C-alpha positions as CSV (number, residue, x, y, z in Angstrom):
1,M,-10.8,7.6,6.1
2,T,-10.3,9.0,2.6
3,F,-12.0,12.2,3.8
4,L,-9.5,12.5,6.7
5,Y,-6.5,11.9,4.4
6,G,-7.8,14.6,2.0
7,L,-8.5,17.0,4.9
8,G,-5.0,16.4,6.3
9,C,-3.4,17.2,2.9
10,L,-5.4,20.4,2.6
11,I,-4.5,21.5,6.1
12,L,-0.8,20.8,5.6
13,L,-0.7,22.5,2.2
14,G,-2.4,25.5,3.7
15,G,0.3,25.6,6.4
16,V,3.0,25.4,3.7
17,G,1.4,28.2,1.8
18,L,1.3,30.4,4.9
19,A,4.9,29.6,5.7
20,V,6.0,30.3,2.2
21,F,4.1,33.6,2.1
22,L,5.5,34.7,5.5
23,G,9.0,33.6,4.5
24,L,8.9,35.6,1.3
25,A,6.9,38.7,2.3
26,G,8.2,38.9,5.8
27,I,6.2,38.7,9.1
28,P,4.0,41.7,10.1
29,S,5.8,44.1,12.4
30,S,3.1,43.5,15.0
31,W,4.5,40.0,15.6
32,T,7.5,39.3,17.7
33,A,10.7,41.0,16.6
34,G,12.7,37.8,16.7
35,A,10.6,36.1,14.0
36,T,11.5,38.9,11.5
37,T,15.2,38.2,11.7
38,A,17.1,35.9,9.3
39,G,17.0,33.2,11.9
40,G,13.3,33.5,12.4
41,R,12.7,33.3,8.7
42,A,14.9,30.2,8.5
43,V,12.8,28.5,11.2
44,I,9.6,29.3,9.3
45,A,11.2,28.0,6.1
46,V,12.2,24.7,7.9
47,L,8.7,24.3,9.3
48,G,7.3,24.9,5.8
49,V,9.5,22.3,4.3
50,A,8.6,19.8,7.0
51,A,4.9,20.5,6.5
52,L,5.3,20.1,2.7
53,G,7.1,16.7,3.3
54,A,4.2,15.6,5.6
55,A,1.6,16.7,3.0
56,L,3.4,14.8,0.2
57,S,3.6,11.7,2.4
58,L,0.0,11.9,3.3
59,F,-1.0,12.5,-0.3
60,A,1.0,9.4,-1.4
61,Q,-0.7,7.3,1.3
62,L,-4.1,8.7,0.1
63,M,-3.3,7.7,-3.5
64,E,-2.2,4.3,-2.5
65,R,-5.3,3.7,-0.4
66,L,-7.6,4.9,-3.3
67,A,-5.8,2.6,-5.7
68,A,-6.1,-0.4,-3.3
69,D,-9.7,0.2,-2.6
70,R,-10.7,0.1,-6.3
71,S,-13.0,-2.9,-6.5
72,I,-13.0,-5.4,-9.3
73,R,-16.4,-5.4,-10.9
74,R,-18.0,-8.4,-12.7
75,P,-21.5,-8.9,-13.9
76,G,-23.4,-11.4,-11.8
77,P,-26.7,-13.3,-12.5
78,R,-28.8,-10.6,-10.8
79,G,-26.6,-7.6,-10.8
80,E,-23.0,-6.4,-10.5
81,I,-20.5,-8.1,-8.2
82,A,-17.7,-5.9,-6.8
83,I,-14.7,-7.5,-5.0
84,A,-12.1,-5.4,-3.4
85,P,-8.4,-6.3,-4.1
86,R,-8.0,-6.4,-0.3
87,A,-10.5,-9.2,0.0
88,V,-8.7,-11.2,-2.7
89,R,-5.4,-10.6,-0.9
90,E,-6.8,-11.8,2.4
91,L,-8.3,-14.9,0.8
92,A,-4.9,-15.7,-0.9
93,A,-3.1,-15.1,2.5
94,G,-5.5,-17.6,4.2
95,L,-4.8,-20.2,1.5
96,L,-1.0,-19.8,1.8
97,S,-1.2,-20.1,5.6
98,R,-3.7,-23.0,5.8
99,R,-2.9,-25.1,2.7
100,L,0.8,-24.6,2.2
101,G,1.8,-23.7,5.8
102,L,3.7,-20.6,4.7
103,S,4.4,-17.5,6.7
104,G,6.3,-14.3,6.3
105,Y,5.0,-13.5,2.8
106,R,3.7,-10.4,1.1
107,I,0.9,-10.5,-1.5
108,S,-0.1,-7.8,-3.9
109,V,-3.2,-8.0,-6.1
110,V,-3.5,-5.8,-9.2
111,P,-6.8,-5.6,-11.1
112,K,-6.4,-6.4,-14.8
113,T,-8.7,-6.1,-17.8
114,E,-10.3,-9.5,-17.4
115,G,-9.2,-10.6,-13.9
116,V,-6.4,-10.2,-11.5
117,Y,-2.6,-10.3,-11.3
118,I,-1.1,-11.7,-8.1
119,K,2.5,-11.3,-6.9
120,V,3.7,-13.3,-3.8
121,T,7.0,-12.4,-2.2
122,L,8.4,-14.8,0.4
123,G,11.4,-16.5,1.8
124,L,12.0,-20.0,0.6
125,P,11.3,-22.5,3.4
126,P,14.4,-24.7,4.0
127,E,12.7,-28.0,3.1
128,E,11.2,-26.6,-0.2
129,E,12.5,-26.5,-3.7
130,A,11.7,-23.3,-5.5
131,P,10.3,-24.7,-8.7
132,R,8.0,-27.2,-6.8
133,L,6.8,-24.5,-4.4
134,A,6.1,-22.1,-7.3
135,E,4.1,-24.7,-9.2
136,R,2.0,-25.6,-6.1
137,L,1.5,-22.0,-5.1
138,Q,0.4,-20.9,-8.6
139,E,-1.9,-23.9,-9.0
140,L,-3.5,-23.4,-5.6
141,L,-4.1,-19.6,-6.0
142,T,-5.3,-19.9,-9.5
143,Q,-7.9,-22.7,-8.8
144,E,-9.1,-21.5,-5.4
145,L,-9.4,-17.8,-6.2
146,E,-11.2,-18.4,-9.5
147,A,-13.6,-20.8,-7.7
148,K,-14.3,-18.6,-4.7
149,T,-14.4,-15.2,-6.4
150,G,-15.3,-15.9,-10.0
151,L,-12.4,-13.7,-11.1
152,P,-10.0,-15.2,-13.7
153,V,-6.4,-15.2,-12.3
154,E,-4.3,-14.0,-15.3
155,E,-0.9,-14.4,-13.7
156,V,0.7,-15.5,-10.4
157,D,4.3,-14.4,-9.9
158,L,6.5,-15.7,-7.1
159,V,9.5,-13.7,-5.9
160,I,11.8,-15.5,-3.5
161,R,13.8,-13.1,-1.4
162,G,16.0,-15.6,0.3
163,M,15.7,-18.5,2.7
164,A,13.1,-18.4,5.4
165,R,14.2,-18.8,9.0
166,P,13.6,-22.3,10.4
167,S,11.0,-22.4,13.1
168,A,12.1,-22.9,16.7
169,E,10.9,-26.5,16.8
170,E,13.1,-27.4,13.8
171,G,16.3,-26.0,15.3
């Protein structure tokens, strides 16, 4: 997948380069006469800007994917153990769903020097108190993730973005 992102960036940047060159130098006379007019050059410039925007967007997605795929490495008893942040995030999501009954949250995992930093963003369920939920969530994620991955959890931040919608059976 990373190869395809990189290839897409190169193709789009090549198209941008061609569009800029043709926009500045003009289109060869053997091409259609309409493309050499000011309107034709404007269309080429717009296509070049659109391709540049697509290339930058693809490049940003590539960088995000490469950063997310960096594995956290720890020495094991018989060799190195590598755990992807995505695996830690999925494990944390399963814990929040099964143990705390939460839904509609977003989890980010950032590798740190000695362990991981976890940030959970969610809506506060109507029946919960924020301090109590934060304490339970931090305790659960710290204990379970350290036990299951062997990675120290340096910090667990909770961001409450509002009240969660009550489920249909509560209303």
